Legacy VTK file of the C-alpha trace (Angstrom):
# vtk DataFile Version 3.0
C-alpha trace
ASCII
DATASET POLYDATA
POINTS 354 float
-42.423 -74.551 -28.847
-38.811 -75.035 -29.217
-36.295 -76.655 -31.851
-33.461 -78.465 -31.868
-32.127 -75.403 -33.013
-32.705 -73.299 -30.397
-34.926 -70.940 -32.274
-38.719 -70.237 -31.051
-41.504 -71.889 -33.651
-44.568 -70.543 -33.252
-47.102 -73.098 -34.208
-49.577 -72.073 -37.248
-52.966 -72.873 -34.857
-51.886 -70.293 -33.049
-51.525 -66.825 -32.957
-51.043 -63.325 -30.751
-53.509 -60.613 -31.565
-54.742 -58.390 -28.848
-56.200 -59.964 -25.758
-56.933 -63.219 -27.707
-53.695 -64.611 -27.200
-54.229 -68.341 -28.468
-57.226 -69.247 -31.393
-57.967 -72.469 -29.493
-60.791 -71.586 -26.945
-59.301 -72.524 -23.521
-61.131 -74.792 -21.038
-61.608 -73.330 -17.186
-63.269 -75.351 -14.633
-64.577 -73.805 -11.706
-64.765 -76.128 -8.338
-66.752 -74.579 -6.209
-69.776 -76.758 -3.172
-71.766 -72.770 -3.657
-73.942 -72.809 -7.041
-73.746 -69.123 -6.597
-69.965 -68.667 -6.421
-69.798 -70.692 -9.620
-72.230 -68.489 -11.158
-70.549 -65.873 -10.736
-67.104 -66.934 -12.079
-68.694 -68.536 -14.573
-70.739 -65.522 -16.195
-67.259 -63.587 -15.525
-65.296 -66.009 -18.029
-67.432 -67.140 -20.304
-67.763 -62.975 -21.300
-63.900 -63.645 -21.827
-64.989 -66.211 -24.379
-63.940 -69.350 -22.236
-65.374 -72.626 -22.567
-66.432 -73.079 -18.400
-66.950 -76.152 -16.813
-68.178 -76.689 -13.790
-68.287 -79.134 -10.447
-69.646 -78.686 -6.627
-67.117 -81.153 -4.962
-63.503 -81.881 -5.122
-63.879 -85.383 -6.324
-65.998 -84.256 -8.829
-63.690 -82.127 -9.728
-60.738 -84.924 -10.090
-63.472 -87.126 -12.523
-63.731 -84.026 -14.288
-60.131 -83.109 -15.161
-59.758 -87.100 -16.136
-62.197 -86.551 -18.503
-61.811 -82.906 -20.204
-58.283 -82.221 -19.372
-58.967 -78.167 -18.677
-56.331 -75.658 -19.241
-56.950 -74.043 -15.740
-58.505 -74.630 -12.522
-60.326 -72.294 -10.148
-60.719 -74.403 -7.083
-62.291 -73.119 -3.739
-60.551 -74.010 -0.553
-63.530 -74.574 1.978
-65.446 -77.502 0.655
-67.080 -80.377 2.525
-65.329 -83.781 2.378
-62.086 -83.567 0.544
-60.938 -79.630 0.607
-59.470 -77.592 -2.338
-55.998 -78.154 -0.791
-56.375 -81.861 -1.267
-57.408 -81.971 -4.913
-54.541 -79.637 -5.336
-51.514 -81.818 -4.121
-53.318 -85.196 -6.111
-53.467 -83.205 -9.222
-49.916 -81.963 -9.431
-48.419 -85.200 -7.759
-50.194 -87.124 -11.471
-48.204 -86.682 -14.474
-51.057 -86.507 -16.453
-52.657 -82.972 -14.680
-49.223 -81.877 -13.216
-48.704 -78.878 -15.583
-52.759 -77.546 -15.177
-52.469 -74.027 -13.510
-54.553 -74.285 -10.300
-55.707 -70.702 -8.956
-57.047 -71.316 -4.823
-60.530 -69.060 -5.015
-61.184 -68.547 -1.153
-62.366 -66.053 1.019
-59.398 -66.340 3.093
-56.546 -63.988 3.275
-54.387 -65.066 6.173
-50.715 -66.290 5.708
-51.505 -69.592 6.976
-53.876 -70.845 4.038
-51.420 -69.223 1.419
-48.760 -71.226 2.952
-50.409 -74.500 2.792
-51.449 -73.862 -0.450
-48.075 -73.151 -2.091
-47.111 -76.535 0.247
-50.113 -77.959 -2.126
-48.836 -77.258 -5.366
-51.109 -74.183 -6.065
-50.030 -71.479 -8.516
-51.732 -68.534 -7.656
-54.663 -67.079 -5.134
-57.845 -64.974 -5.830
-60.156 -63.956 -3.514
-63.855 -63.653 -3.506
-65.360 -61.612 -4.473
-64.079 -61.271 -7.454
-61.942 -58.616 -9.557
-63.157 -59.104 -12.836
-59.922 -57.204 -14.525
-58.098 -59.604 -12.021
-59.793 -62.369 -12.656
-59.431 -61.960 -16.271
-55.404 -60.949 -15.938
-54.328 -63.935 -13.958
-56.440 -66.846 -16.102
-54.778 -65.287 -19.254
-51.245 -65.723 -18.260
-51.644 -68.566 -16.458
-53.773 -70.641 -19.454
-50.628 -69.135 -21.106
-47.964 -70.450 -19.286
-49.877 -73.757 -19.320
-49.084 -74.235 -22.985
-45.789 -72.798 -23.030
-44.755 -75.564 -20.225
-46.590 -78.276 -22.386
-44.807 -77.039 -25.296
-41.517 -77.698 -23.213
-42.993 -80.967 -22.037
-43.539 -81.884 -25.625
-39.931 -80.983 -26.813
-38.316 -83.048 -23.755
-40.243 -85.962 -24.163
-38.678 -85.920 -28.203
-35.418 -85.824 -26.640
-36.454 -88.820 -24.527
-38.077 -90.738 -27.809
-35.006 -90.192 -29.576
-32.574 -91.533 -27.361
-34.616 -94.811 -26.402
-34.370 -95.005 -30.506
-30.663 -94.123 -30.077
-30.329 -97.542 -27.889
-32.637 -99.803 -29.942
-30.070 -99.292 -32.324
-28.041 -101.143 -30.599
-28.991 -104.643 -29.836
-26.163 -105.692 -27.135
-27.026 -103.144 -24.736
-30.493 -104.474 -23.551
-32.211 -102.544 -21.569
-29.253 -100.788 -20.247
-30.620 -96.630 -19.691
-33.786 -98.330 -17.359
-30.764 -99.643 -15.243
-29.012 -96.444 -15.033
-32.207 -94.912 -14.181
-32.943 -97.132 -11.461
-29.562 -97.364 -10.038
-28.945 -93.649 -10.201
-31.861 -92.834 -8.112
-31.206 -95.003 -5.587
-27.071 -94.475 -5.502
-28.196 -90.457 -5.684
-30.520 -91.107 -2.390
-27.563 -93.080 -0.727
-25.254 -90.185 -1.340
-28.097 -87.760 0.357
-28.461 -85.594 -3.290
-31.079 -82.900 -4.210
-34.307 -83.828 -5.451
-33.170 -82.010 -8.591
-29.573 -83.624 -8.869
-31.456 -87.246 -8.836
-33.661 -85.888 -10.992
-30.578 -84.956 -13.210
-29.289 -88.656 -12.676
-32.223 -90.073 -14.140
-32.270 -87.905 -17.033
-28.726 -88.375 -17.636
-29.777 -92.743 -17.432
-31.887 -91.754 -20.748
-30.213 -89.042 -22.342
-26.144 -89.748 -21.557
-25.623 -91.380 -24.926
-28.118 -89.392 -27.103
-24.936 -88.097 -29.211
-25.137 -91.394 -31.184
-27.744 -90.893 -32.885
-25.124 -88.725 -35.042
-22.338 -91.922 -35.216
-22.217 -93.768 -38.300
-23.564 -97.432 -37.864
-20.566 -98.836 -39.020
-18.687 -97.171 -35.929
-21.086 -97.684 -33.517
-21.885 -101.469 -34.479
-18.235 -102.209 -34.970
-17.910 -105.726 -33.459
-14.225 -105.401 -33.129
-11.731 -103.084 -31.918
-11.824 -99.087 -33.343
-9.101 -97.632 -35.400
-7.827 -94.501 -34.122
-9.852 -92.598 -37.005
-13.140 -94.872 -35.623
-12.657 -94.419 -32.155
-12.018 -90.347 -32.782
-15.420 -90.567 -34.383
-17.620 -92.217 -31.525
-15.537 -89.878 -28.989
-17.704 -87.529 -30.637
-21.217 -88.553 -29.344
-20.536 -86.491 -26.135
-20.549 -83.372 -28.221
-23.174 -84.036 -30.272
-25.666 -85.113 -27.368
-24.695 -81.345 -25.513
-25.587 -79.791 -29.096
-29.240 -81.836 -29.136
-29.523 -80.829 -25.653
-28.038 -77.914 -24.713
-31.583 -75.492 -26.049
-33.567 -76.709 -23.778
-33.154 -74.910 -20.229
-34.408 -77.916 -18.567
-31.582 -79.975 -19.120
-28.824 -77.766 -18.325
-27.859 -79.775 -15.390
-28.044 -82.736 -17.581
-25.547 -81.465 -20.179
-22.605 -81.809 -17.831
-23.002 -85.665 -17.181
-23.817 -86.025 -21.263
-20.346 -83.958 -22.112
-18.088 -85.333 -19.387
-19.288 -88.605 -18.324
-16.160 -90.046 -20.204
-13.747 -87.654 -18.299
-10.985 -89.548 -15.957
-9.677 -88.546 -12.759
-6.028 -88.236 -13.823
-7.101 -86.119 -17.010
-6.746 -89.163 -19.257
-10.347 -89.134 -20.017
-11.975 -87.090 -22.843
-13.641 -84.783 -24.639
-11.901 -81.753 -22.178
-9.400 -84.083 -20.436
-10.843 -82.491 -17.537
-8.803 -83.618 -13.879
-9.829 -84.100 -10.439
-12.956 -82.088 -9.177
-12.888 -80.050 -12.559
-14.838 -83.051 -13.631
-18.575 -81.851 -12.768
-19.816 -84.189 -10.006
-22.672 -85.795 -11.157
-20.697 -86.823 -14.059
-18.264 -88.819 -11.756
-21.293 -90.295 -9.760
-22.920 -91.128 -13.397
-19.616 -92.158 -15.062
-19.438 -95.082 -11.513
-22.875 -96.401 -12.243
-22.570 -96.535 -15.856
-19.342 -98.645 -15.879
-20.805 -100.749 -13.157
-23.664 -101.344 -15.689
-21.280 -102.481 -18.316
-19.558 -104.774 -16.237
-22.251 -106.717 -14.530
-24.045 -106.969 -17.761
-23.421 -109.699 -20.332
-22.286 -108.667 -23.769
-21.748 -110.700 -27.288
-18.116 -110.355 -25.911
-18.152 -110.640 -22.377
-20.173 -112.821 -19.201
-21.652 -110.555 -16.778
-19.336 -110.181 -14.114
-20.768 -110.514 -10.673
-20.503 -107.373 -8.517
-18.136 -108.512 -6.533
-15.577 -108.814 -9.766
-17.299 -105.281 -10.874
-16.207 -103.673 -8.193
-12.511 -105.589 -8.168
-12.292 -103.904 -11.406
-13.417 -100.852 -10.563
-10.800 -100.941 -7.764
-8.571 -101.564 -10.408
-9.141 -98.883 -13.015
-9.021 -96.008 -9.318
-5.504 -97.134 -8.354
-4.459 -95.936 -12.003
-5.971 -92.808 -11.649
-9.016 -92.930 -13.597
-11.477 -92.519 -10.755
-12.435 -90.090 -7.641
-10.988 -92.845 -5.237
-13.924 -91.561 -2.669
-16.557 -91.738 -4.384
-15.371 -94.894 -5.174
-15.430 -95.964 -1.533
-19.143 -94.431 -1.588
-20.212 -96.489 -4.160
-18.149 -99.536 -3.082
-20.771 -99.174 0.561
-23.649 -98.450 -1.397
-23.291 -101.862 -3.614
-22.559 -103.769 -0.485
-25.710 -101.997 1.409
-28.074 -102.902 -1.135
-26.973 -106.802 -1.549
-27.201 -107.036 1.771
-30.854 -105.350 1.627
-31.973 -107.775 -0.967
-30.631 -110.835 1.123
-32.871 -109.637 4.132
-35.860 -109.226 2.290
-35.607 -112.100 -0.110
-34.984 -114.050 3.482
-38.251 -112.579 5.207
-40.202 -113.320 1.912
-39.472 -116.708 2.148
-39.951 -116.833 5.602
-43.296 -115.913 5.702
-44.125 -118.028 2.730
-42.842 -121.201 5.032
LINES 1 355
354 0 1 2 3 4 5 6 7 8 9 10 11 12 13 14 15 16 17 18 19 20 21 22 23 24 25 26 27 28 29 30 31 32 33 34 35 36 37 38 39 40 41 42 43 44 45 46 47 48 49 50 51 52 53 54 55 56 57 58 59 60 61 62 63 64 65 66 67 68 69 70 71 72 73 74 75 76 77 78 79 80 81 82 83 84 85 86 87 88 89 90 91 92 93 94 95 96 97 98 99 100 101 102 103 104 105 106 107 108 109 110 111 112 113 114 115 116 117 118 119 120 121 122 123 124 125 126 127 128 129 130 131 132 133 134 135 136 137 138 139 140 141 142 143 144 145 146 147 148 149 150 151 152 153 154 155 156 157 158 159 160 161 162 163 164 165 166 167 168 169 170 171 172 173 174 175 176 177 178 179 180 181 182 183 184 185 186 187 188 189 190 191 192 193 194 195 196 197 198 199 200 201 202 203 204 205 206 207 208 209 210 211 212 213 214 215 216 217 218 219 220 221 222 223 224 225 226 227 228 229 230 231 232 233 234 235 236 237 238 239 240 241 242 243 244 245 246 247 248 249 250 251 252 253 254 255 256 257 258 259 260 261 262 263 264 265 266 267 268 269 270 271 272 273 274 275 276 277 278 279 280 281 282 283 284 285 286 287 288 289 290 291 292 293 294 295 296 297 298 299 300 301 302 303 304 305 306 307 308 309 310 311 312 313 314 315 316 317 318 319 320 321 322 323 324 325 326 327 328 329 330 331 332 333 334 335 336 337 338 339 340 341 342 343 344 345 346 347 348 349 350 351 352 353
């Protein structure tokens, strides 16, 4: 697994020695409606030292996965009822099972079947009859990859836990992060951003202020105005956050949000004084969401502004040169569209009750 300093740490419960790459016995689930095919796979894998489980249908396989959490699934394609493609789709759509590698086992060798398998989320293909050496090599590689992915996923979850702990230090922000996640997803879809960009906005909602973990409470929780020295300390949170997240490759798309969400269009922001389009676009998008939420939320020092007033304040800041005028115009359209949709939805719901 990875630690926050960027070093690779090997768990003491695992060792690499010859072909025995992991001291933990891996579990393989073999899914096939033909007993003879399952028997062949079970025999070959048992010799390799794996714990082998069996399922004779798609529905049975899904139940087995929930119960046993296998490290890899060998999945027949052509099965009555629920075929292998549908089983794979369901597994990959579930956060609890998406990291389990799926190897399609099939007598089919046509291009169309492989494309369907890839679109369903399959990780590899093997053709009947099995080649023992190929089966062994592919299973070994995918089990190793699955456990590396789990370690990476666990490291990400640690970061999100730290971010939630940081938010809980400040009782004034309420569910700020959750609101940023919700609005970030909606505004990203409004702008027709890619799935990866929307994911980065969502992660940014949780992680943008993670660097505040390194800010002393005397500064972070101060009720009054900061002194110049305290402001300088507070501004360091974006750099601390970047250092925390930088070792993880999966966080590379979020780091520009963390570092640059306090930049300003005219270059008067921090930490780098970037101007205009030199500010990463997702940081610009996120900044608007962050500001809007702060304005429309109640704080000890202010009441929550209604959306119209919040947009007016943002327009004033844009006139000062702080925001991207084009993006602000799009955000205004988004807010007004969202409000209109909410009114229509509420009216429709009330009408149906009446």
